[in-house]
N, C-alpha and C positions, 0 to 999 in steps of 0.2 A: 193556859193564857193568863190566869190570875196568879200563877206562881212567879211573882215578880222578883226584881233584884232585892228589894227590902225583905221579902219572904225568905229568900235564900240566906241572906245575912242572919236573919233571926234563927233559922234552922241550924246554921253553922255555930252560932254562939251557944245555942241550947245544947247541942251535942258536946261542945267543948266543956261547958260548965257541968253537965250531968255526968259525963264519963270521966272527967278529970284528965283527959288526953288532949294533946296538942292537935288542934284542927283549925286550919286557916285557909282563907282564899289567898292564893299566892300569885295568881294571874287573873286580872280583870281584862278579858279579851274582847268580847262583843257584848254590849249592854243588853241584858235580858235574854241572852242566848248562850254564851259560852264563858265558863269560868274554870280555873284549875285550882284544886284543893290538895292538901297534903296531910299525911299522917293517919288519923283515925278514919280510914276510908271505908271500911266495911260498915260501920255504923252510919256513915253518910249515905251509903247505897241503900241500906234497909229502910231508913226513915222516909226518903221520897217514895220508895216503893209502897210503903204502908199508907202514906198520905194519898197516893194515887188509887190504890185498891179500895180504900175506905172512903174515897171521895171527900176528903177533908180539905176544905178551902180556907186557908189561913186568912186571906183578905176578907172573906165573908164573915168569918168568926169574929173579927175585930169590929164588925158592924153591930153584932149582937151582944158580945161580951166585952168586958174591960181588957186592957192590955195585959194586966197581971193574970187574969183568968186564962187568957189565951196562952200565955207563957207556961202556966201550970199544966194545961192540957198538952201542950207540945212537949213539956218535960216528961210526962207520963209515956208519950209515944216513944221518945228517945230512950227511956229506960227499958221499955219492952224490946225495942230493936237491938239495944246494946246487949241485953241478956241473951238474946238469940245468937248474936255474934260470938259471945263468950262460950256459949254451949257448943257451937260449931268448932271453935278452937280446941275445946277440951276433948271432943269426940274424935277429931281428925288430927289434932296436934298442930294445926295451922289454919289460917283463914284464907280461903281462895277468893280473890277479888272477881266479882261477876258484874256483868253489865246490867244496869237497872233501867227504869223508865227515864231517869234524868241523869244517869251517870255512866261514864265510859272509863274503865280502868286503863291505865297506861303502864303495862308491865315493863320491867327492866329499869325503871327509874326508882332507885332506892335511896336517893339523897333528897331531903326536903328543901330544895332550893327556894330562895326568896321567902323563907319563913324565919321567925325569930329564934327557931332552934339553932340557927347558924350564927347568932349574934356573938358567940364566943370567938368567932373567927374574924370579926371586924377589925380588932386591934392589929393583929399580924398582917392582915390585908392592907390596912392603912399604911403600915410601915413599908410594905412592898411598893405601894403606889407612890409614896413620898420619894422613894429612890428613883423610880422610873419617870416621874413627871418633874421637870425642872421649872421652877418658878420664873427664872430669868428668860426662858424660851417661850413662855406662855403669853399669848396675845388675847386679852379679854374680849376685844372687839370681834374676834372670830366666833365667840360663843354667845355673847349677849344678844338676846332676842332671837337666836337661831337654834340653839341647843335646848331640847326639852328633856330633862332628866326624868326617868321613870319613877324615881323616888318621890318626887313632889308633883310631877305632871304640871309644872309651870315653867315658862320660858326663863332660861338662865339670866341672872342679873347679878350685878356686883353692888349690893346695897345692904343697909341694915335690916330692912324689911325681909329681904330674901334670906339672909342669914338667920333671922328669927324664925322664919317659916321652917327651915331645916331643923333648927334646934327644937322647936315645938314637937316635931315628929320623932326625932331620934335622940335628942339630948347629948350630942357629942361634946366631950370635954374641951376640945380645941375651940369650938364655936362659943362655948360658955365663957371661956376666957376672953375671946374677942368682944363679945357683947357686953360683958361687965366693964371692960376698959375701952369702950368704943371712943369716948371723947378724950380720955387720957392719952391713948395711943394714936389719936387722930386718924382713925381708919377711913373716914370719909374723904380724906385728902387725895389728890391725884397721885402723890408719891406712894401711897399705900395701896392703890387700886390693883396693881398687878399681884401683889402678895395676897391681898384679900381674895382675889379671883382664884388664886392657887389653893388657898385653904378651903374655899367653898367647893371647888371642883373635886378635891381629894375626898372630902367628907361625903359628897354625893355618890361618888363611885364606891367608897368603902362600905357604905351602908346598903347599897343597891342589891348586892347578892343575898342579903339577909332581910330584905323588905319586899312587899308585894309589887308586882309590875302593874302599874296603873295605865294600861294601854287604852282603856276606854276613854279616860280623860285626855290622854295624849292625842288620840284621834279627833276628839272634839276640837282641840286647839288647832290641829292641822286643817280640818274642814272649815272651821269658822274664821279664825284669826289669819291664817296663812292663805286661805282661799285658793289652794293649789289647783292646777289643771293636770299635772302629771305627777303621779306618786310612783316612785321607783324603789323597790326593795333590793338591796345588795346582799345576796346570800345564796346558798345552794338550792333552796327550795322555796316555793311560794307560800310561806307561812303567814307573814304579816299581810301580804296582798289578799289572801283569802279572807282574813278578818276585816280588812279595810273595805273589801267589796261588799261584805255582808252589812257593815256599818253604813256604807253609802246607800244601799238599797233600803235599809230599815229607817234611816233618819234624815238623809240629805237629798236623795234623788228627787223627791217631790218638790223640794225647795229650789233645786237647781234648774229643773225643766222650764218653769215660767220665765226665768231670766236667761235662758240658754247658756248656762254655765257648764261647759263640757269638762268632764274629769276622766282621765285614763289612769288605770292602776296596773302597773307592770312589774314583773320580776326579772331581774337582770339575768338570772340563769336560764330563763325560759323564753324570753322575748327580747333578746338583745338587738335584733334587727330593727324592731320598732323604736327602741330606746335611742339608737344611733342613726335612725332614719336611713338604714341601709336596705332600701327597697330595690328589687330588680325591675329594670325598665322593660316594658313590653315592646319587642321589636317586630316590625311588619316586614315579613319576608316576601319580596316581590321578585318573581322569576323574570329575567330579562336576557336577551341575547348578548353575547360578548361584544364589546366595542369593535374589536378587530374584524368581526364578521360583518358588522353593519357599515363600517366606514367605506369599503370598496363599493358597496351598492349605492351609497350616496354620491360618491365621486363620479361613477359611471352613468348615473341616471340622467336622462335628458329632461330638464325641467322647463316647462313653458308657462309663461305668465300672460294671461289675457287681461288687457286693460279696456274697460268699457269706455266707448266714445262719449265725450261731453258735448251736449247740444248747446250751441250758442245762438241766442236770439238776435236777429238783426233788425234794424229800423229804429226810429225814434221811440222814446218812452211815452206811454199814454199819459196825457195830462188829466188831472183831477180838479174839478171845480171846487172853489173854496165857498162852501155853503154853510151859513150859520146854523147852529144846533137849535132845533125846535122842541119845545116840551111836548111830551106824549102823554095822553090820558088813557088809563086802562079802565 
């Protein structure tokens, strides 16, 4: 329970520094519960196992020791675990990924997607996107405030601040040129808005495949700012719906209940009937005789109607004396 998001990031950074290998969190899926990492995986498996077996609590260590001392202790743990991984590789010729206390290997994925290892492919991917996306056909209003790029986990916008946000994270040359000549090229004008939206969109997509997926922050935007009631995943399997369901239960369900804010999380591939409201009506089956058999019986039946006699009173109406009302004492 004390192995928090911050503790995980510290372990990842320590392993990367001590081993000299690339190790990154490439998918932030469910805060405090699920993350995806890439490259130096065996060292990552051994370190949490060691911390678990030795009952080392990083959060509690920071209460007793300085941050520098804790990092030094963690570095010693990483070195021991990495030496063990190298020994295994030398003896067997390979490293077999095994499930640990806090790690689950994903065999078959041998490309470090969403890591800086793929940054060399950003330029050719940008060139490809530039040919496929036409600036003249782009409507910025379809994206502004609605599209949440995983690169920055902020709602899409066409502004200097948004361009600066992307540049601070990835330093793309095209945005560098735009920001340096912002006033000179009048990028804030309505005439430049469509072109600026095109440049921002291409940069967001070009760097996305080589940058972490910030799904935790994206979910927070969806749950808080959009305050949705129906979350629908379009895809072959309920991947994002599973993460969103866990996030809802962990962070937002307790807030939604007092204000009766219902939320339904659906996957298009699994629950299409509910998405399109295609429910089957429950029909009541009542057995009845055919009309052709009943009609002759009705026509041939002798129906008698009895009318009750009405009694009429004869004679003059009884007169009533006009007596004044007298007060009554109880």
